[in-house]
N, C-alpha and C positions, 0 to 999 in steps of 0.2 A: 609133360613132365610127370614122371612116375615117382611117387613118394612111398617108401616102404617103412612104415613105423614098426618099432619093435613089438614082439608078441607080448601077451599078458605075462607069460612065464619069464621072459627076458626082463621085463620091467620089475617083476617081483624080485628076481635075483639081483638086479641093479640096486634097488632100494635097500634090500637087506645088506648087500655088500657095502654100500655107501654108509649105512648106519653103523655097521661093525667097525669099519675103518675109522670113521670120525670119533666114535666113543673111545676106541683103543688109543688113537693118536692123542686125543685131548687128555686122557687119563695119564698116559705115560709122559706126555709133555709137562703136565703139572707136577708129576713126581720128580722129573729132572730139574725143574725150576726150584723145587723145595731143597734140593741138595746143591744148589748153586750152579747148575748147568743150563745151557740154552735149551729152550723147549724143543728145538728142532732135533736134538739128539733123541728125545723120547718119541717124537713123531716118526723118525726113521726106524727106531726100534720097534714101533708098532707094526710097520711094514715087514720088518725082519721076522717078527713072531708069527704074523698071519701068512707069510709067504712060504716058499719052499724050504727056507732055513729051519723052521721050527714046526708050525702047524702042518706043513706039507709032509714032514717026516712022521709026526705023531698021528695025524688024522688026515691022510691024503684025500679021503672021500669028501670031507667037509671043505677042504681047500678047493677041490675040483668043482664043488657045487657053488661056493661063493664066488670064485674067480675062474669060470670056465674058459677053455681055449676057444672062444667064439669071437669072431671079428666084431660083430655088433656090440656084444657085451663089453669087450675090451675097449672099443672105441668110445662108448658112453662113459665108462669109468675114467679113462685117461683124458677125455675132453674136459671133465671137471678138474682134473689135475693141472691141465695146461692153462685153464682159466685162472687157477690158483697162482701159478708162477707168473702169469701175465700181470695180475693184480699186485703180486709181491714186488715185481720189478718197477711198476709205476710208483708204488709207495716208496721204494728205495730211492728212485730218481727224485722224488719230491723232497727227500731229506738231504739230497746231495747239493752242496754249495760249491760250484765251480770256482767262484771268486776266492774261496778260502785258500786254494792252492797258490793263486797269485799273491795274496796278501802275506803268506808265510815266506814267499820269495825263494832264495837260493837253497835254504835247508830243505824245503819241501820238494823242490825239483830234484836235488841230488839224492835224498833218501828215497824218493819215489823211483828214480832211475835204478838205484842199487837194488831195491827190493823187487824190481821187475826183471832186470837184465840177468842177474846171477841165477835166480831160479828158472828163468826161461832157457838159458844156456844148458843148465843142468837137466831140465826137463826134456829138452830136445835130445840130449845125449842118452837119457834113459829110454825115451821113446824109440831111438834108433837101435838100441841094443836089446830091447825086450824081445823075447821069442815070438815067432809068428803066431803062436797059439793065442796071443793076446791082441792081435791085430784084427780088425773087422774084415770080413770077407770082401774081396774086390776093392780094397782100399790100398792106395799107394803108401809105401813105407814113410816117405817124407811128409805126407799129409797126417799120418798117425803121429809121427814125431812132433810135428808142429802143434797138433792138438794136445799132446801131453805137455808140451812146453807152455801152452796157454793155461792148462789146468793147474800146473804147479806155480804159475806166476800170480794168479789172482788171489785176492783176499776177500773175506766176506764182510762188507761194510756193516750190515745189520748186526752180526755177531760182535764185531769190534765196538760198535756204538753201544750195544747192550752192556758189554763188560765195562766200558768207560763210564757209562751212566750209573751203573750199580756201585762203582767205586768212587763216584764223585769227581771224576777226572775229565769230564767232557769238555770243560772250558779252561782247563789248565793248558799251559803252553805245550806240554808233552801231548796232551789229549788232542789238541788242535792239529799238531804235526802228524799224529797217528791217523786222524781222520783224513787229513789232506793226502797223505800217502795212500791210504785205503781207497779214497776217491779216485786218485790217479790209477791205482791198480785196477779198479773196477772199470773205469771208462776205457782205458787202453786195452784191458783184457777183453771187454765186450766187443770193441772194434776188431781186435785180432781174431776173436772167435767168429765174428761175422765173416771176415775174409776167409778163414779156414773152412767155415761151413760152406761158403760159396765154392771153394776149391773142391770140397767133398761132393757137393751136389753136381758139380760139373764133371765129376769123374776123373779129375786130374788137372794138370796145368793146361787148360784150354784158354788161350789168350783172349778170344772173343767174349766168352762167358765171364772170364775173370775181369776183363776191362769193363763189361757191363755192370758187374757187381761193384767194382772199385769206384768207377766214375759215378754210378748211381748213388753209392753211399756218400760220396763227396757232395753231390748235388743235394741229397737228402739233408745232410747236416746244415748246409748253407741255407736252404729254404726253410728248414725247421726253426733255425735261430733268427731268421729275419721275417719272412712272410708268416710262417707258422706262429711265431711269437706275437705278431700283431693281431692275428686272427684270434688267438687264445685270449690276449688282453682285451680285445673288443667284446668277446663273449662273456668273460668274467666281469667286466665293467658293467655290462647290461644286467647280469645276475645281481650284482650288488646294488645297482640303481633301482632294481625292482624289489628291494627289501631283503636280498640275500636268501632267496628261496633255496632250501637245501636240495630239493628234487632237481631244480634247474642246474645248480652247481654240479651235482653228481652226473647229470647228463653231459655237461661240458667235459668232465673228467673222462667218462667212458668213451665218448665220441672221439676225443683227442687220442686216447690210448689205442682204441681199435683202429683208427685211421693210420696212425704211425706204425702200428703193428702190421697192417695190411701192406704198407709201402715196403717195409724191410723184408717181409716174407716174399713179396713179389721180386725183390732184388736178390733172391736166393739166400737171404740172411734170416735167422730166426726172428719171429715176431717179438720175442722178449727184448731184443735190442731196441726196437721201436717203442716198446712200452717204457723202457728205462729213460729214453730221450724225452718221451712225452711227460714223464714225471718231472724231469729237469726243467722243461719248458713251462709247465704249470707252476712250479715253484718260483721261477724267475719273474713271473708276472707280479706287478705291483698291486694288483687287485686280488691276489691269492691270499688265503689265510689257512692255517692248519685245519680249521673246522671244515674246510672244503673237502678234504680227503679223509677225515677221521672216520666217517661211516664205512668207507671202503677198507680202510686199515682194520677196523673192527671186524668186519665180515671176513677179510682175508686171514687175520690172525685166528679167528674163532672157527672158521670153516674151510676156506679154500686152501690156505697154505698147509694146514695139517693133513688134508686129503692128498695134496700133491706130494709132500714128503713121505707120507705113508705108502702111497703108490710107488714112489721111487724105491722105498725099502722092499716092496713086494717083488721087485725085479732082482734083488740081491740074493744069491744062493751061497750061504756060508759053507755049504758042503763042498764047494769048489776049493776051499782052503785046505781040504783034506789032502789035496795034491801037494806034495812037497815043493814043487816048482812054483806053484801059485803063491803059497804062503811066503816062500823065500823072496819072490819079487814084490809081494805086497809090503814086506818089511823094508826092502831096499827103496821102494818108491816113497814110503813114509819117511824114512831116514833122510833121503836126499831132498825131499820136499821141505822138511822142517829145517835142516841144516842150511840149505841154499837160501831160503827166505831169511833165516836168522843172520847168516853171514853177510848177505846183501844189504840188510838193514844196518848192521853195524858198520860196514864199509861206507855206506852213504852218510851215516852219522859222523864218522871220523873225518871224512872229507869236508863235512859242514862244520867241523870244530865243535861238535856237541860232545858232552861227557860220555864215556864208555857205558856207564850205567843206563843213560838215556837211550843209547843205541841198542843195548840189550833188551830194554823194555819195548822199544819199537819192534825189534825182531820177534819178540814173543807175541805182541799184540797183532802184528800183521800176519802171523802164522795161522790165525783162525780162518779156516776156509768156509766151513759151515754151509749155509743155505745156497750161496751162489755156486759153490763147487758141485753141489747136487744138480743144480740147473745145467751146468756145463756137461756133467756126466750124462744127464738125461738127453741133452741135445746130441752128444756124441753117439749114444746108443741108437737114437732115432735116425741118425744119418748113416749108421752102419760103420762109422769110424771105429767105435768100440764094440767089443762083443761082451758076452756075459762075464767072462773072466776079468777083462780090463775094467769094465764098469764096476764090478765088485771091488776091485783094488782101489779105484778112485773114490768111491763112496766111503769105504772104510778109512781111507786117508783123511777125507773131510771130517768124518766123525771124530777120529782120534785127535786131530789138530784142534778142533773146536772144544773138545773136552779138556785138553791139556792147557789151553790158553788162560782161562780164569785163575786157576791156582798158581800157575807159573807167573802170571802178571802181578797177582797180589804179592807174591814173594819178591819179585824184582822191584816193586815200588813201595815195599814196606818202609815206613818212616820218611818217605819222600816229602820234602818241604820246598815250597815255591819261593821265589825271590820276593822282597817287599813290594816291588812294582807289580808282580803278578798277583799277589794277595790283594793289593789295592784295586787292581782291575777286576778281580773276581767279586770283591765287595761291592764295587760300583755296578757290575752287571746284576748282582742279586738285588740291589736297591732299585735299579731301573725296572726289574721284573715285578717288583712289589708296588711300584708307583701307580698313582691314579692318572696323572697327566703326562709327566715327562717319562716316556717309555722308549724313546728312540725311533719311533715310527715317523712317517711323513707328517708335516704340519701344513695348515692351510691359512694363507694370509690374504684377505680381501684388500684390494688397493685401487685407488684412483690415481696413483702416482704422487700423492700429497705427502706432507711432512708427518702427520699422525701415523699413516700406514708405514712410512719409512722408519719411524721410531719403533713401531711394533716389530718390523723386520729386524731392527738392530737388537732389540731385547730377545727375540726368538733366537737370533744367531749367537748371542752370548749365553743362552741358557741350554738349549738342546744339544745333545752330543753332535760332534762334527760330522758323523755319518748320516745324520738325519736329513732327508731331502725336503724341499719346500715347494709348494705350489702357490704361485701368485695368481689371484683370480680377479679379473676386471669384468664388471657387468655393465652392459650398455655400450655407449659410444666410447671407443678406446682410441680414437684418432689422435688425441693429444696426450695420451698416457705414456710416459717414459719411465720404465722400471729399471733402467740401468743402475741408478743409485741404490735400488733395493738389492740388485745382484752384487754390488760392491760391498755392502755391509754384510751380505751373506757369503762372503768370499770363501771359496773352497767347497761349497755345498752344491749338490745337484739341484738346480732351480728350473722349474717350468713356469711359463706364463700362459694361462688360459684366458681367452676372451669369450664371454658368453652374452648373447643378446637376450637378456631376461632381467626382471627386477632383481635387485641386489640380494635380498633375503632368500628369494626362491633359488637363485643361482648358487648361493653359499650352501644352503641346506641340501640341494641336489648333489653337490660335490662332496659334502661332509660324509655322506653315507658310503663313500668309496674307500674308506679306510684311512683315518688320520688320528694322531694323538689329540689334537686340539685345533680350534679356530683361534687365531691371534688377530685381534682387531685394534687398530689405532683409533683412539677417541679424541675429539677436540678438547682444548684446554679447559673449557667450561665444564662444570660438573654435570650438565644435562646429558641424559642418555638419548641418542638419536633414535628415531622411529625404527629404522632398519636393524639397529643393534638390539632393541627390545624384541623385535620379531625373531631374530636369530636366537636370542636367549630363550624365547618361548618354544621354539621348534627344534633346536639343535639336539641331536642324539649324543653329542660328544662335548667335552668341556670347552668353554669359551673363555679366552684370556683377553681382557680389555686393558690396553696400555694407554695411559693419559700422561702427556708430558707436563713438566712444570711450566708455569706461566713465565718464570724468569728466563727460560731458554729463548723466548722470543722467536719461536719457529726454527731454532737450531737444534742439532742433535748433541747430546752430551758426549764428551770424549770417553768417559767411562763412569762408573759408579764407585765412589769411595766407601760409603757406608750404606748398607741395606738393612732396613728394619723389618722384621717379620714377627707378627703377633702369634703366640702359640697358646693353646689351652688344653692340649691332650686329646682333643676330639678329632673325629674323622674329617670334619669340615675344614679344619686348619691344616690338614696334611698337604693338600695341593700347593698352598703358598710356601710351605716349608720345602717342598720338592724344588720348586722354581728357584727359591732364594739360595738353597744350598748348591744347586747346580751352577747358578751364576757366580757365586763366591768361589766355587772350585775352579771354574773355567777362567775367571777374570782376576781372582785374587781380592775381590771385594771383601771388606770386613763385614761379617754378618752379625747383626744385633738381634738375638732371640729374646723377645719381650713377652713376659707373662704379666697380665694386669689382674691383680686381686681386687675385687670390688669392696673388700672390707680391710681397714687398717689392722695391723697386728695388735692384740691385746697387750696390756702391760705385762702379764705373766709370760706371754709368748716372746715379748721383747727381752725379758730377763733370761729365759731359757734358750733363746735363739733357735738353732737347728732342731732342738728336741720338741718344739711345738708341733701339734698334729697338723695344723693348717700349713705351717712352714714346710713340713716334710712333704705334704701333698704338692705344694707349689714347686719344691725342689725336684720332686719326681717328674713333674711335667717338663721342667727345664732340662733335666738330665736326659730324658727320652729324646728331646729335640737335639741336644748336644751329641748324642750317639749317632743320629742321622747325619749331622754335619761332619762328624769324625769319619764316618764311612765314606763320605764324598770327598774328603780332603779339604773341606771348607774351613776358613778362618772365622771361628764363631766365638761370641761372648754371650753369656746368659745374664739377663736383667730381670729383676722382680720389682714391679711398681704397684702401688696401692692407689686406687681411685674408684669412686663409686660408678663413674662412667668409663667403660672400656675405651670408647672413642677419645675421650679427653686424655686418658692415660697414654694412648698411642700418640696423639698429637703433641702433647707436652714432652714426651720422651724423645720423639723425632726432632723436635726443635732444640731441646737441651743437648743432644748428642750430635747434632748436625747431620742427620741422615739425609741423603739425597735421593733415596728410593725407599718406598714403602710397598711391601708385597702382602696382600691379604687374599683370603679365599672364603667361599661360602656357597650356598645354593643359588642357582639362577632362577628358581621358582619358589613361590610360597606354597603353603599346604594345599591350596586349591589348584596348583599348577600354573598360576599366573606369573609372568615374568616380573621378578622383583629382587632387590638385594636387601640384605639385612640392614637394620637401622644403624648398626655400628659402622658398616662399610659406607653407607650413604653419608653419615656425619663426617667420616674421615675424608671422603671425596669433597664434601662441601667446605671443610675447614682447613684443608692442607694445600700448600703451594708446591709441594714436593712431587716429583714424578711418582705415579702410582701404577702398580700392576695388580689387577683384581682378577682372580681365577674363580669362575663360576661353573659349578658342575650341575648337570641336569638331574639332580636327585634332591629330594626333600623328605623330611621326616613326617610321614603321614599321621603320626600320633599327635601332632600339634606341638611337639617340643621344639624349642628354638634350635636352629642350626647355625647360629652366628659364630663367626670366628673372632674371638676377642684377642 
């Protein structure tokens, strides 16, 4: 094997060119962001300035030195660019939620179809009638027309997501529908691009090569979403089990991306499609988290993507627009691309019985072509389907639609108000995002199939959002364990039952590191904490929720909870209990009693001036803060202020007086030395109450020695 490394001069030119491209792309990208435009516009502009359009005209000698017409030099530079687009597409795939399209149902399907079909038909017509001067050499006219149809059909999900995120519309109903349609545009567009690329590489409609590509793609998709998904799950599970080492996680991401890219390139389809599917597969894994791909996203955004888009701009020669025919067809392509996407989206919205204004906003948002259009144009140029003229037209169309989308969308959505249901959902999502325990992720319930663990499952099912999946974990001999009753009380949720041959605490901790909101444990009716629960409290990296049933239940499950008492004191340690109690009240309709116990009775003066007393105002502020959390969740809450030197006595007497059938408390699972322990207040309530108790213990403690009790 003969390896011919580049010469010293070639390396010098490469490093200088790379430095100039990166600096120019990042600077102009930052300028575009400052004026409310996507960074990709500035990155493309950097290529335009450094290429034949500007620098090539003003100082051709400098351009020729920086970017010489040398195969080795060009190959090194564009290899970096292709790595950029590969990493960009795996990041885009990671942000793609295919289930979102299904959840939005009929509207998502019809809007997606309209926003795809109308511009595809218009694009095919444009491609068919464009003069031969725009068609790549040795390319069949129908292949060129199909390529233009794919180019006009696609939307840029990254640009759409950026616009919606900046405007606070990402989780609005309209925003979800736009993302769903954008995802459909991208997925179908990439599949279509892959087929068209296969046609182009085959040199026309050659049935054997076309069949190889089409059948190969079908097999690839099936294997990727079955065997590939299991392999990725296994690899990511091992990464998390070993402590979530970032280097190992990045290795899984890169190996998956390159493997999928190799397969699609072998199928005569661009490797970027494989990278996109790799991102989707990685995101679908239950063991994935955003931190897994964040380093790659950072490097891509900071280095690889700017270099790719700048090198794409290097290949654009605006001087071609001096030709009247080119600029005329550029304007025609821009107009048809914009109008067809706009009208297709409005048509889909009308058929879905959506308001006209919402359809117009969808049309504006989906018109942003941005980054992915540049990828398509680059693929077309590399395949010879496009030439310099048609490449320039497609790139300019992508830039123009991306620049127009933000201001037009802001105008279309000015003063847009959501429905009360939508606003409540958004408030709930914001609250879940800020929660400590109830965050909507998977929960872990150790079980022997007994009543205490069944009660824990019931409380978890009544508390966590309906979409939250549950893992039931049995350690040791499971021959007599029947978890069907657990599945029944968790009705409607995704439930897994894992059996592990290991000590209970070891099994639970080994599973807990794989990504859960909390461990929910059923405790016996007696107030004593079992040895394995103490061990879990000591070692758990996530919150532990202990559920103890009332003695009066005699081993039965309660039908429901009528009144739940939650002590509040305005501290962080009380927040997890408030989270659980408000979620349960919101889901079940339980009356929520928010209790604040003041250790000192009001003075005579404070009794006379009432709300104006300084202590009274402080107590009221604590209760008002808790009430605002309940209101955001839609819970039925009442505020109670009690006075007692002992917080535990105040909690117990109020629970008895008001007939509470559930008490929810929280605190630290460890003392200041890291030893498993609960606060004195929680222990006294456990010892003195016959009511069902839920105790949330978080693996944090105040190292300063201050008390973290939840009164």
